[in-house]
C-alpha positions as CSV (number, residue, x, y, z in Angstrom):
1,M,7.1,-23.8,16.0
2,L,8.4,-20.2,15.9
3,K,11.9,-21.3,16.8
4,T,11.8,-23.9,14.1
5,M,10.6,-21.3,11.5
6,L,13.5,-19.0,12.5
7,T,16.0,-21.8,12.4
8,E,14.9,-22.8,8.9
9,M,14.9,-19.2,7.8
10,K,18.5,-18.7,9.1
11,K,19.6,-21.9,7.3
12,R,18.1,-21.0,4.0
13,S,19.3,-17.4,4.0
14,R,22.8,-18.5,4.9
15,E,22.8,-21.1,2.1
16,A,21.6,-18.3,-0.3
17,L,24.4,-16.0,0.9
18,D,27.0,-18.8,0.3
19,K,25.8,-19.1,-3.3
20,R,25.3,-15.4,-4.1
21,W,25.6,-12.4,-1.8
22,S,22.5,-10.2,-1.7
23,P,21.1,-7.6,0.7
24,R,17.8,-9.6,0.9
25,S,19.5,-12.8,2.0
26,L,21.6,-10.8,4.5
27,W,18.5,-9.1,5.9
28,F,16.7,-12.5,6.4
29,S,19.8,-14.0,7.9
30,R,20.3,-11.3,10.5
31,W,16.5,-11.1,11.2
32,A,16.5,-14.8,12.0
33,E,19.7,-14.7,14.0
34,T,18.5,-11.7,16.0
35,M,15.2,-13.3,17.1
36,L,16.8,-16.7,17.7
37,R,19.1,-15.2,20.3
38,A,16.1,-14.7,22.5
39,F,15.7,-18.5,22.8
40,E,19.3,-19.1,23.8
41,P,19.7,-20.3,27.4
42,H,21.5,-17.9,29.8
43,T,21.2,-15.0,27.3
44,P,19.4,-12.0,28.9
45,T,16.3,-11.3,26.8
46,I,14.2,-8.2,26.8
47,F,10.7,-8.1,25.3
48,T,10.2,-4.8,23.4
49,T,8.3,-3.3,20.5
50,Y,10.7,-2.9,17.5
51,Y,8.5,-0.4,15.6
52,T,8.0,2.0,18.5
53,F,10.6,1.6,21.2
54,P,14.0,3.4,20.4
55,M,16.1,0.3,19.8
56,E,19.3,2.4,20.0
57,I,19.0,2.0,23.8
58,L,19.0,-1.8,23.6
59,A,22.0,-1.6,21.2
60,A,24.0,-0.2,24.1
61,F,23.7,-3.5,26.0
62,D,24.7,-7.1,25.4
63,V,21.2,-8.4,25.3
64,A,18.8,-10.4,23.1
65,H,15.4,-8.9,22.3
66,F,12.0,-10.1,21.1
67,D,8.8,-8.5,19.8
68,F,5.7,-10.6,20.3
69,E,3.7,-8.7,17.7
70,L,6.2,-9.2,14.9
71,A,6.7,-12.8,16.0
72,A,2.9,-13.1,15.6
73,S,3.1,-11.6,12.2
74,M,5.5,-14.4,11.2
75,L,3.2,-17.1,12.6
76,A,0.3,-15.5,10.8
77,S,2.1,-16.0,7.5
78,T,1.5,-19.7,7.9
79,E,-1.4,-22.0,8.6
80,L,0.0,-22.5,12.1
81,V,-1.8,-19.3,13.2
82,V,-5.2,-21.0,13.1
83,P,-4.6,-23.2,16.2
84,L,-3.0,-20.2,18.0
85,L,-6.1,-18.0,17.4
86,G,-8.3,-21.0,18.5
87,R,-6.4,-21.2,21.8
88,A,-6.9,-17.5,22.4
89,D,-10.6,-18.0,21.7
90,D,-10.8,-20.9,24.2
91,L,-9.2,-18.6,26.8
92,G,-12.0,-16.1,26.3
93,Y,-10.2,-13.4,24.2
94,D,-12.7,-11.6,22.0
95,T,-12.4,-12.1,18.3
96,D,-12.6,-8.4,17.8
97,L,-9.2,-7.9,19.3
98,C,-6.1,-7.5,17.1
99,S,-5.3,-10.9,15.6
100,F,-1.6,-10.4,16.3
101,H,-2.4,-10.0,20.0
102,R,-4.8,-13.0,20.0
103,A,-2.1,-15.1,18.2
104,S,0.5,-14.0,20.8
105,V,-1.8,-15.1,23.6
106,G,-2.1,-18.5,22.0
107,A,1.6,-18.7,21.3
108,H,2.6,-17.8,24.8
109,N,0.0,-20.2,26.2
110,M,1.5,-23.0,24.1
111,D,5.1,-22.0,25.2
112,L,6.2,-20.9,21.8
113,Y,7.7,-17.6,23.0
114,P,10.9,-17.1,25.0
115,R,10.9,-15.7,28.5
116,S,12.1,-12.4,29.8
117,P,12.4,-10.5,33.1
118,L,11.5,-7.1,31.5
119,F,8.9,-6.0,29.0
120,L,9.5,-2.5,27.4
121,T,7.1,-0.7,25.2
122,T,5.5,2.7,24.7
123,T,2.0,4.2,24.4
124,S,2.5,5.0,20.7
125,Y,0.4,3.3,18.0
126,C,-1.7,0.8,19.9
127,N,-3.4,0.5,23.3
128,G,-3.8,-3.3,22.9
129,K,-0.1,-3.6,22.5
130,W,0.9,-2.2,25.8
131,K,-2.0,-3.9,27.7
132,L,-0.9,-7.3,26.3
133,N,2.7,-6.3,27.1
134,E,1.5,-5.9,30.7
135,A,-0.5,-9.2,30.7
136,L,2.3,-11.3,29.3
137,S,4.9,-9.8,31.7
138,R,2.7,-10.7,34.6
139,S,2.2,-14.2,33.4
140,M,6.1,-14.6,33.4
141,N,6.5,-12.8,36.8
142,A,8.4,-10.2,34.8
143,E,8.3,-6.4,35.1
144,P,6.4,-4.2,32.6
145,Y,7.9,-0.8,31.8
146,L,5.7,1.6,29.8
147,V,7.1,4.8,28.3
148,S,4.2,7.3,28.0
149,I,4.5,9.5,24.9
150,P,2.5,12.8,25.1
151,Q,0.6,14.1,22.2
152,D,2.4,17.4,21.9
153,I,6.0,18.2,21.1
154,S,7.6,20.7,23.5
155,S,10.7,21.1,25.6
156,E,8.7,19.8,28.5
157,S,7.5,16.7,26.7
158,I,11.0,16.0,25.5
159,R,12.3,16.1,29.0
160,Y,9.4,13.9,30.2
161,V,10.1,11.2,27.6
162,A,13.8,11.4,28.0
163,S,13.6,10.8,31.7
164,Q,11.5,7.7,31.1
165,L,14.0,6.4,28.5
166,Q,16.8,6.9,31.1
167,G,14.6,4.8,33.4
168,A,14.3,2.1,30.8
169,A,18.1,2.0,30.4
170,Q,18.4,1.7,34.2
171,K,15.9,-1.2,34.2
172,I,17.8,-3.1,31.6
173,S,21.0,-2.5,33.6
174,D,19.3,-3.8,36.7
175,V,17.8,-7.0,35.2
176,T,21.0,-7.9,33.2
177,D,23.6,-6.9,35.8
178,Q,25.3,-4.8,33.1
179,S,26.6,-1.3,33.7
180,F,25.1,1.3,31.4
181,D,27.8,2.8,29.2
182,I,26.8,6.3,27.8
183,D,29.6,6.0,25.2
184,R,28.0,2.8,23.8
185,L,24.7,4.6,23.5
186,R,26.4,7.6,21.7
187,E,28.0,5.2,19.2
188,A,24.5,3.6,18.7
189,I,23.2,7.0,18.0
190,R,25.9,7.7,15.4
191,S,25.2,4.3,13.8
192,S,21.5,5.1,13.7
193,N,22.3,8.4,11.9
194,R,24.5,6.6,9.3
195,A,21.7,4.1,8.7
196,R,19.2,7.0,8.3
197,T,21.4,8.5,5.6
198,A,21.4,5.2,3.7
199,L,17.6,4.9,4.1
200,L,17.2,8.4,2.6
201,R,19.3,7.2,-0.4
202,M,16.8,4.3,-0.8
203,L,13.9,6.7,-0.7
204,E,15.5,8.9,-3.3
205,S,15.8,5.8,-5.6
206,L,12.1,4.9,-5.2
207,K,11.2,8.2,-6.9
208,H,12.5,6.7,-10.1
209,R,10.0,5.4,-12.7
210,P,9.8,2.5,-12.8
211,A,10.6,2.0,-9.2
212,P,13.6,-0.3,-8.4
213,W,11.6,-1.9,-5.5
214,G,8.1,-2.0,-4.0
215,G,5.3,-4.2,-2.8
216,I,4.8,-6.2,0.3
217,Q,8.5,-7.1,0.9
218,L,9.4,-3.4,1.0
219,M,6.6,-2.9,3.6
220,Q,8.0,-5.8,5.7
221,Y,11.5,-4.3,5.4
222,S,10.2,-0.9,6.7
223,I,9.1,-2.6,9.9
224,F,11.4,-5.5,10.6
225,T,14.7,-3.6,10.1
226,R,13.8,-1.3,12.9
227,M,14.9,-4.2,15.2
228,F,18.5,-3.3,14.2
229,A,18.4,0.4,14.9
230,G,21.7,1.5,16.5
231,T,23.7,-1.4,15.2
232,K,26.2,-2.0,12.4
233,T,23.7,-4.5,10.9
234,Q,21.1,-1.8,10.1
235,E,23.8,0.4,8.6
236,T,25.1,-2.5,6.4
237,I,21.7,-3.6,5.2
238,H,20.4,-0.1,4.4
239,K,23.5,0.7,2.5
240,A,23.5,-2.6,0.6
241,F,19.9,-2.0,-0.5
242,A,20.6,1.6,-1.4
243,D,23.5,0.4,-3.6
244,T,21.4,-2.3,-5.1
245,L,18.5,0.0,-6.0
246,E,20.9,2.5,-7.6
247,E,22.5,-0.3,-9.6
248,R,19.1,-1.5,-10.8
249,I,18.3,2.0,-12.1
250,A,21.7,2.3,-13.8
251,T,21.3,-1.1,-15.5
252,G,17.6,-0.7,-16.3
253,D,16.8,-4.0,-14.4
254,L,13.3,-2.8,-13.5
255,R,9.8,-4.2,-13.7
256,A,7.1,-2.8,-15.9
257,E,5.1,-0.1,-14.2
258,S,2.1,1.8,-15.3
259,K,0.7,3.4,-12.1
260,R,2.1,4.0,-8.6
261,L,0.4,3.8,-5.1
262,F,1.1,5.0,-1.6
263,W,0.1,2.7,1.3
264,F,-1.0,3.8,4.7
265,A,-0.5,1.6,7.8
266,W,0.1,-2.2,7.7
267,V,-0.5,-5.2,5.4
268,P,-2.0,-8.6,6.0
269,T,0.7,-11.1,6.6
270,Y,-1.1,-14.2,5.3
271,Q,-1.5,-14.9,1.5
272,T,-3.9,-12.6,-0.2
273,N,-4.8,-11.5,-3.8
274,I,-4.0,-7.8,-3.1
275,F,-0.5,-7.3,-4.4
276,E,-1.1,-10.0,-7.1
277,T,-4.0,-7.8,-8.4
278,F,-1.8,-4.7,-8.4
279,A,0.9,-6.6,-10.3
280,R,-1.5,-7.8,-12.9
281,H,-2.4,-4.1,-13.6
282,E,1.2,-3.1,-13.6
283,T,0.6,-1.0,-10.5
284,A,3.4,-0.7,-8.1
285,V,3.2,0.2,-4.4
286,V,6.4,2.3,-4.2
287,H,6.1,4.0,-0.9
288,F,4.7,3.2,2.6
289,E,3.8,5.3,5.5
290,T,6.1,3.1,7.7
291,L,9.0,3.8,5.4
292,K,9.1,7.5,5.8
293,V,12.0,9.2,7.6
294,F,10.0,11.3,10.0
295,W,12.7,12.0,12.6
296,D,15.5,14.5,12.7
297,E,19.1,13.4,12.8
298,L,19.9,12.3,16.4
299,D,22.3,14.2,18.6
300,D,24.9,11.9,20.2
301,E,25.7,14.6,22.8
302,H,22.1,14.5,24.1
303,P,21.1,10.9,23.3
304,F,18.1,10.5,25.5
305,E,16.6,13.9,24.5
306,S,17.1,13.2,20.8
307,L,15.5,9.7,21.1
308,A,12.7,11.3,23.0
309,L,12.1,13.7,20.2
310,K,12.2,10.8,17.7
311,C,9.4,9.1,19.8
312,L,7.4,12.3,19.8
313,Q,7.8,12.8,16.0
314,E,6.1,9.5,15.1
315,P,3.4,10.1,12.6
316,Y,1.0,7.8,14.5
317,Q,1.6,9.9,17.6
318,G,-0.4,13.1,18.2
319,P,-3.1,14.4,15.8
320,T,-4.0,12.4,12.7
321,E,-3.2,15.5,10.6
322,R,0.5,14.6,11.3
323,R,0.0,11.5,9.1
324,V,-1.1,13.6,6.1
325,A,1.3,16.5,6.6
326,G,3.4,17.0,3.5
327,L,1.3,14.6,1.4
328,S,1.0,16.8,-1.6
329,A,4.8,17.1,-2.0
330,L,5.3,13.4,-1.3
331,F,2.7,12.5,-4.0
332,D,4.4,14.8,-6.5
333,D,7.9,13.5,-5.6
334,Y,6.9,9.9,-6.0
335,S,4.4,10.4,-8.9
336,I,1.6,8.8,-6.8
337,D,-1.6,7.9,-8.7
338,G,-3.7,6.6,-5.8
339,A,-3.5,5.6,-2.1
340,V,-4.7,2.7,0.0
341,L,-5.4,2.7,3.8
342,F,-5.2,-0.7,5.3
343,A,-7.7,-0.7,8.2
344,T,-7.5,-4.0,10.2
345,P,-10.6,-4.1,12.4
346,G,-8.7,-4.2,15.7
347,C,-6.6,-1.1,14.9
348,R,-8.0,2.3,16.0
349,H,-5.2,4.2,14.3
350,S,-6.4,2.9,10.9
351,N,-10.1,3.1,11.5
352,S,-10.4,6.4,13.3
353,A,-8.1,8.1,10.9
354,Y,-10.1,7.1,7.8
355,S,-12.0,10.3,7.2
356,I,-9.0,12.7,7.5
357,I,-6.8,10.5,5.3
358,K,-9.5,10.0,2.7
359,D,-10.2,13.7,2.5
360,A,-6.5,14.5,2.2
361,V,-6.0,12.1,-0.6
362,T,-9.1,12.9,-2.6
363,D,-8.5,16.7,-2.2
364,L,-5.2,16.0,-4.0
365,G,-7.2,14.4,-6.9
366,R,-6.2,10.8,-6.3
367,P,-8.4,7.8,-5.9
368,F,-8.5,6.4,-2.4
369,L,-9.3,2.9,-1.1
370,M,-9.9,1.8,2.4
371,L,-9.2,-1.9,2.8
372,D,-11.0,-3.2,6.0
373,V,-9.1,-6.6,6.0
374,D,-7.9,-8.4,9.1
375,I,-4.1,-8.3,9.5
376,G,-3.5,-11.8,10.8
377,D,-6.6,-14.0,10.7
378,P,-7.0,-15.7,7.3
379,G,-10.3,-17.0,8.3
380,K,-11.8,-13.5,8.1
381,Y,-10.5,-12.9,4.6
382,T,-12.8,-13.1,1.5
383,P,-10.7,-13.0,-1.7
384,E,-13.7,-12.7,-3.9
385,Q,-15.1,-9.6,-2.2
386,T,-11.7,-8.0,-1.8
387,G,-10.9,-8.7,-5.5
388,I,-14.1,-6.9,-6.6
389,R,-13.1,-3.8,-4.6
390,L,-9.5,-3.9,-5.9
391,E,-10.6,-4.2,-9.5
392,G,-12.9,-1.2,-9.0
393,F,-10.1,0.8,-7.5
394,M,-7.8,-0.2,-10.4
395,E,-10.4,1.2,-12.8
396,L,-10.3,4.6,-11.0
397,V,-6.5,4.6,-10.8
398,H,-6.0,3.7,-14.5
399,G,-9.1,5.3,-16.0
400,N,-9.1,8.7,-14.2
401,E,-12.8,8.8,-14.9
402,R,-13.7,10.2,-11.5
403,I,-12.2,10.5,-8.0
404,A,-14.1,8.4,-5.5
405,M,-13.9,6.6,-2.3
406,L,-14.8,2.9,-2.4
């Protein structure tokens, strides 16, 4: 099922590239190719978490890699997710758990995921993620490796995380029978820095009104391209999109835009009426929390320490206030008229941060909406109820009658 989806995605994106080159087609092609490698026989595959584990380390090895959560997000974009969630229900997994994790349980139980001798993740973002990482690894007789990320940033915490990342590199070396090459890691670090520079160019273009890109695809881009960190692929795609956005601005090839939104956390991956409603009101989501460049340029002379600092600087790590730091300047720079917090029921980061984020947004005089919508279970989505709340939010954003929380 998943392998078939990826194969078709690769085929269509390659056909699109043959007809007309575009960064979007290149992105989809490399996305499919990267995840398909995990299904190749005799290819060493490492399970990891693209959005939280420093992928520069994996770029220093000749391995395939796979993220069960992002694979579940792909499955949740189709009706195929329904039987997967049903299988997890039959196995006794509570429906209050993250639907991505329930779908992954179902997918693994139905042999839709590849196998791996090593599961790497971190404590950042999500407790359920690393507990399921442990459960899936044991079901495959594989080894789980958890990198613990402290809440504070200090020289001691940097050393602590760096030593664990060195341990992760050693684990990869052990299970793949490949020698670790520090020079390859240093080149991955330099590549990551070049990609970071291109991403900053993209972010600069998004300040333009109307914005040259936005919406759910930009959100997906902010997450899925993290799988390429430390590789020429990420450099190429970031630079290609940066060039494309600048060209759109120069030629005036832009969509009509009346208001602009900032989005906290994730998005539902199945079909909804959320972004359709925004588009009808000429309201663009031009920036996402997951798109922010929160980390310093990496130091190739001290690769593990600089990657440790990157882990520690994650906005979702440490106090919630870190997620709203610099919000006033960001709202001004991107001309933000309102903000949305997507709060899927199974995600403590979204739900527990609600009050602090809401206060920060409303203190800046912008309307705020918390969308408590499930991320991957379409059976829990009510378009009529969501539509009513979205229309009310649009009245506030466009009318400026009052600042309120819905």
